[in-house]
C-alpha positions in Angstrom: 37.0 -25.6 92.3 38.6 -28.3 90.1 38.2 -28.2 86.4 38.4 -32.0 86.0 36.6 -34.6 88.0 36.9 -38.3 87.6 34.9 -41.1 89.2 38.1 -42.8 90.3 41.8 -42.0 89.9 42.3 -44.5 87.1 39.8 -42.5 85.0 42.6 -39.9 84.7 44.8 -42.3 82.7 44.7 -41.8 78.9 43.6 -44.8 76.8 46.5 -47.1 76.1 48.7 -45.6 78.9 50.0 -47.6 81.9 49.6 -44.7 84.3 49.5 -41.0 84.8 51.3 -38.3 86.7 49.8 -35.1 88.1 52.1 -32.5 89.5 51.4 -29.1 91.0 54.1 -26.6 91.9 53.4 -23.9 94.4 55.4 -20.8 95.3 56.6 -21.0 98.9 57.6 -17.4 99.7 56.8 -14.6 102.0 55.9 -14.5 105.7 53.5 -17.5 105.4 56.1 -19.8 103.7 55.8 -23.4 104.9 59.1 -24.7 106.4 61.2 -22.7 103.9 64.4 -24.2 105.4 63.2 -27.6 104.1 61.3 -26.8 101.0 62.9 -23.6 99.7 60.9 -21.2 97.5 58.8 -23.9 95.7 57.0 -27.0 96.7 55.9 -29.6 94.1 53.3 -32.2 95.0 53.2 -35.2 92.6 50.7 -38.0 92.4 51.4 -41.1 90.3 48.4 -43.2 89.4 48.7 -46.8 88.1 46.4 -48.6 85.7 45.0 -50.6 88.7 44.0 -47.3 90.3 46.5 -47.2 93.1 48.4 -44.0 93.8 51.7 -42.8 95.1 52.4 -39.3 96.4 55.7 -37.5 96.5 56.6 -34.0 97.8 59.6 -32.2 96.3 61.6 -29.2 97.5 62.8 -26.4 95.2 65.9 -28.3 94.3 63.8 -31.3 93.1 64.7 -33.6 96.0 62.0 -35.8 97.5 61.1 -34.5 100.9 58.4 -37.1 101.6 56.5 -39.9 100.0 53.8 -40.1 102.6 50.3 -39.0 101.8 49.8 -37.9 105.4 52.7 -35.4 105.1 51.0 -34.0 102.0 47.8 -33.6 103.9 49.6 -31.7 106.7 51.2 -29.4 104.1 47.8 -28.7 102.6 46.0 -28.1 105.9 48.7 -26.1 107.6 50.2 -24.1 104.8 47.9 -23.6 101.8 44.3 -22.7 101.3 44.5 -23.5 97.6 42.0 -25.1 95.3 44.7 -26.6 93.1 45.9 -28.8 95.9 42.4 -30.0 96.6 42.2 -31.2 93.0 44.8 -33.9 93.6 43.4 -35.5 96.7 
């Protein structure tokens, strides 16, 4: 369950700011690791939100390199690899 709920994504932006960034880093280890040859031992999912309410997603590997900027890829990662309430908070 998420601790913070907003009516729209732009409600997550502080007053006076142009945008916001939400990032969640997940450990990617063990037998159930998701594509460890691509992501390594950590996966970071980042969402940037603009003042207009639009969003951009990026998925990073353990070295901090962008693996994907497609929301669909983030959805596949979530569905196939993690049953984690934290990831649900950023969708």
